[in-house]
N, C-alpha and C positions, 0 to 999 in steps of 0.2 A: 573508843569514845573518850576515855580518860585522857589520852594524848591530845586529841583535838580540843578538848575543853581545858587542858592543862590543870587537871585535878586528880584526885585519887581514883584508882580503878573501882572503888566501891560505889561510885556514882551510878553504875549500871548493875549493881548486885541484885540478885533475884528478889529478895524480900523488899528492897527499896523500890523496885519496879511494881511490886504488888501494892505497896503503900501509895504509889503514884496513881494506880488504878482506883484506890479508895477516894482520891481527891479530885480526879479530873472530871468525873461525871457531872459534878455540880456546875461546870462551866460549858456544858454542851450547847445551850442556846446562845450564849455570848459568842462562842466560837463560830457558829454558823452565821450569825449576824455580821461578824467581822469578815468572814470569808466572802459573803455576798458583796460587801462593799469593796473588798479587794479585787474580786473578779470583775466588778463593774469598772474599776480603775484600770486594770491591766488589759482587759479584752473588750470593754464596752458591752459586757454581758447583758442580755435582755432576759427579764424574769416575768414576761407577760404570759408566755405559754408554759404550762406546768404539766409534766407527765407523771401520772400517779399509778402505782402498782404495789403489790405485796409479794413477799417471798418468805422463806422460812429457813432456819438453821437448827440443827439438832444437837442434843447433848449425848455425851458418853457417861453413863452412871445413873444413879437413882435420883439425884437432885432433890432430896427431901427438903432442903432449906430454901428452895426457890419456888415461890407460889405461882410464878408465870410458866414454869416448865409443865406443859401439858401435852397430851397426845391429840393430834389433829391431822388435817390433810397435809401430807408431807410432799413438798415440791422437790425434796432431795431423794425420794425413793427409799426413805427409812421410816416406814410407819411403825416399826418396832421400837423407836426411840422417842423420848420426850423431846419437845421442841419449843422454839419461840417463833412468833410471826413478826416480821419487820415490814412496816409500811414506809414507803419511800417516795419523795417528791424530787424530781430532777428536771432540769431544763432540756430542750432539744440538743444543746451543746454538751450535755452530760454533767453540768454543775448541780450537785445536790443542794437543795434548799432546806430540807428538813427530813427527819425520819423519826419513827416511833417504834419502840419495842413493845409488843403486845403478847398476851397469853397465847400459848401454842394452839389452843382450840378456838381462837377468834375467827368468826366468819368475816369474809371480805366485805360483805354488804353492810356491816355494822360500823365501819371505820371512817367513811368519808365525811360525815357531818362534823365529827370532832376535828378532823384535819382541816376542813375549811375554816373553822373558827380559830384553830391554832395559827394558821398562816396569817390570817387577818390580824390577830392579836399581836403577833411577833413583828410583822413587817408593815402593818397598816393596810388601809383599804386602797385598792388599785384595780385597774382593769386586768383581769386574769382569765385565761382560757384553760380549763382543766380537760386533759385528754386521758381517757380511761378505756379499759376493756369492758365488755358488756356485763361481766359478773360482779362489778364493784358497786355501782350506784343503785339505789332503790328508786322506785317511781316517786315515793314521797320526797326524797332528797332532791331529785331532779325538779320536781314541782316547786320546792322551796327556792332553788337556784333561779328558776324562771320568775318567781313572784317576789323575790327579795328587794327589787328596786335598785340593787347595786350592780356594778359592772362585773358580775360573776357569770361566766359563760361555760358551757361544757360541749365536748365532742366525744361521743361514746359509741362503741360498737353495739349493735342490736341483734338479737336472735333473728335468724332467717324466717322464723314463723310469722314475723310481722309483715314480711313481703306478701304473704297470702292474704292478710287482712285488706290490703288495697291492691290486690293483684290486677283487677280490671283497670284501675287508674294507671298502674305502671305500664301496662301494655300499650296505652294510648300515647305515652310520653316518648319524645325522641331521645336518642342517645347523644351525649355531648362528649367529644374527645378531649381529655385533659392531658394525656401523654400518648406516645405511639401505641402502647399496648393497654391503655386504660381508658374506659369510657364510663360516663356517669349519667344517671337520670335524677332529676330533682322533683321533690314533691313536698309541699307545705301542708301541714295538718295540725290544727289546734296550737298554733304559736311555735311550732317546731319545724325545722327543715330536715327532711329525710333525704339522704343521698344513697342511691343504689349504685354501687360501683362494680364494674366488671373488669377483671384483670386477666389477660391471656396467660401471663406467667404464673399467676397463682392458680389458675384453672389447671394448667398442665401439672403443677406440683401436687395439687390435691388429688387429681386423678391417679397420678403415679403412686402416691402414698397408699391410696385405698386399694389399688390393684395389686400392690406388693403384699399387703396384708391378706387380701382375699386369696391370692395365689398360694400363700403359705398355709392358710386355713384349709383350702381344698386339698393340698398335698397331705396334710395331716389326716383329714377325713378319709381320703383314699387309702392311706396306710392302715387306718383302723378297719376299714371295710375289707381290706385284704387279710389282716391278721385275725379279725373277728374275736376280740377279747371277751372275757366274762362281762355281763351287763354292768356290774358295779365298777369294774375297772374301766369300762367304756365311758361311763358317766364322768368318772374322774378325769379321764383324758380329754373329753369334750369340754369340761369345765376349764381346764388349763388352756385349751385352744381358744375358748371364748375370751378369756382374760387377755391373751396375746393379740387376738384379732380386733378387739375394741368394737367400734360401731360396725365394722365390716361383717361381724358375725350375723347381724340382722338381715343380711342379704342372702343368707343361705337357709332354706327350709329343711329341717332335719326330722326324719321320721325314726323314732326310737322304739325298740321292743318293749312290750308291756312287762310289768314285774312278773318274774318267774318264767318269762318267755325266753327261749334260746336266741342268741344273737346269730342271725344268718343274713345272707345278702338280701333276703326278702323282708325281714323284720327291721333291718337297719339300712336306711338309704338317705340320700340328701339330694337337694336340687337348688341350683342357683336361680334367684329371682331376677331375671334379666330386665324385666320391666322396671322394677324398683331401682336397679343399678343404672339404667338409662336415665331415669328421672333425676337421680342424684347427680349424675355427671352433667346434666343440663344446668344444674344449679351451682356446680363447682365454679370457683373463681369469682362468685358474686358475694358481696358482703354489704351490709346495710349500716349506715352511720346516721346518727340523729344529733341535732344540735339546736341550741336557741340562738345561734348566729345566723339568723334567717337571711341577712343581706350579704353574706360572705360568698366569695368566689368559690365554686366547688373544687377548683384546682388547689386552692389554698387549704381547704378542709381535708382533702385527700392526702396532701403532703404532710399536714400536721398529724394525721392519724398514723401514717406509716412510720412516723418518728418514734412510735412506742418501742421500736426495736432498740432505741438508745437506752431505755431503762433495762431492757433485757441484757444488753451488753454490760451495764453496770453491775447487774446481779452476777453475771458470769465472772467478771473481774473480781468481785468481792469473794466469791466462793472458791475460785481456782487459784488465781494469782496471789490474793491477799489472805487466803486461808481463814475466812470467817467461820468456817465449820471444820470439825465439830467443836463444841464447847466443852471444856473440862472444869470450869470454875463452879464451885458448889454454891456460892453466895449470889443472890440476885444482882446486887450492885456490881460485883466483879464481872459477871457475865455481860451486863450491859456496858460496862467500861471497856471490855474486850471488843464489843461491837463498835463502840465509839472510836477506838484506836484504828480498827479496820476501815471505818468511814473516813477518818482523817488521812489514812494512807491512800484511799481512793481519791480524796481531794487533791493530794499531791500529784497523783498520777494523771488526773484529768487536767490539772494545771499544766503539767509537762506536755500533755497532748495538745492543748491549745497554744502553748508557747511554740511547739514545733510547727504548727500550722503557719506561724508568722515567720520563724527563722529558718526552718528546715522542713518544708512541706512533704518531702519525699520520705521522711522517717516516721516510724511509729514509736509510741512510748515504750512498747515491749522491746523493740530493737535497741533503743537508747539504753534502757536499763540493763540489757544483756551486755552491751559494750562497757557500761560503767562498772559492771561487776568485776571486770578484770583489774580494776584499781583496788588494791588491798593495802592494809597496814601491817607491817612486819617490824620485829625488833631483832637487831643483830647484837649478840652478847660476845664480847671479846675479853678474855682474861688478861689481867696485867701482872707484871712481875712481882708486885707486892701483895698479891692474893685478892685484889679487888676485881670488879667487873666494869668494863666500859660498855654502856648500853646505848645503841644507836637506833632510835625509832625512825622508821622510814616508810613513806608510802611509795608504792611502785611507780616508776616513771611511765606515763601513758605512751602507748604506741602512737604512730603518726595518725592513724585513722581515728583513734580515741581522742587525741589532742585536737584534731580538726572538728570532731563532734563537740568537744567542750567549748571551742572557740565559737562554733555556730550557735550554740544555745546560751552563750555568754556566761559560762561557769568557770571560775578560777579556783584551782586547787590551793589549799593553804600551804604556807611555807613548810619545809621539812622541819620537824621538831628538833630542838637542840639535844646534843648527847647528854647522858647522865652517868654518874659514877655510883655504883652500888658499893656499900661498905664491905669490908673484908669478912665480916661475920657471915655474909651470905655464902662464902666459899667453904665454910666449915661443914662439909658434908651436904651442903645444899647446892644442887646444880640446877640451873634453869631448865625448864621443860624443853624437849627437842623441838616443839613447835615454834619456840622463840629463838632457836639458834640461827 
């Protein structure tokens, strides 16, 4: 970095970078306002449809100086660690519009109202469609969105239990095909449009996942019935099997021995509830959407909802490629600045992704970054006859395929830095590290 900026190497010294973390957080909102304008200029980005979801990242350490570090529902599989919750808004093209760092024990259902106000305050009033999973909005917030009189719309997943409430009405309605493997039924009720969607692909996936867990559970129960462990040990093993099986556990009726009773094949038995399994499989692949966009085409609504996978992709990128987890910073503002840096890195990656769609649609951002990683900065140190050192900073010459990639995405490498002469004092017992030879 010092060579590229033509300055002292201390520009990227560790403590200097920490001080940058102390200063950058104050500019978070201005950064995202500027990025929104830039994406609109570069890609004609549309910010009418907003995908909203929450994730978490965990800490290593006690974090006694961070009041937001709490234990809560861990989406990282680390309930043993303190964590932060991050609420994120992105567009279907992956452009993040805003995010908020919340306490680690924050409930999803308490976050939406504040985010609606924040987006409107930051970017002004406009027609916006909020797309969310069923666990985020409360009935009170949805009612406020319907009655606000503003152009604030929602499309949200809904528990399947609501299908039962109007089951007779659904039976009388015809299916409408929106894609080859997707059909929908529409039903308006109290100012909302309900969309019952049936996907053959999703049905096959849900059935396969349940049957896989069920088969694993039955194998474990057969092994227990064969070995006949002590009752206390049997209960522990059944508890572990229940956790692994999830909802599939409810499909098996288990008869356990009474306290003090010996575990035998007669006192311990199990049976699969085939009727319940058949009922569940008939409902697989069905999901219910609700929206106050009552006049919208159901094909459009279904397409908008399945784009929630875009925000899941953003979470995967932040956690795996950009290493937003775990957090080691002890101070609250340092931890939040770390998250901001990760989001800015994601902004660069999503910009590269959309630029590739224009200039090189066959390439992914990950493939480009892997190729660009072969370009490195090195220094060649050559001793002179008078005891000084000739230092030749150089970046590696890109291979043909890498150069073609640079040309395609319109990136030009900087000129090779000029050589330098190090004073003779350096040679008095001081030899440059082998990594620089």
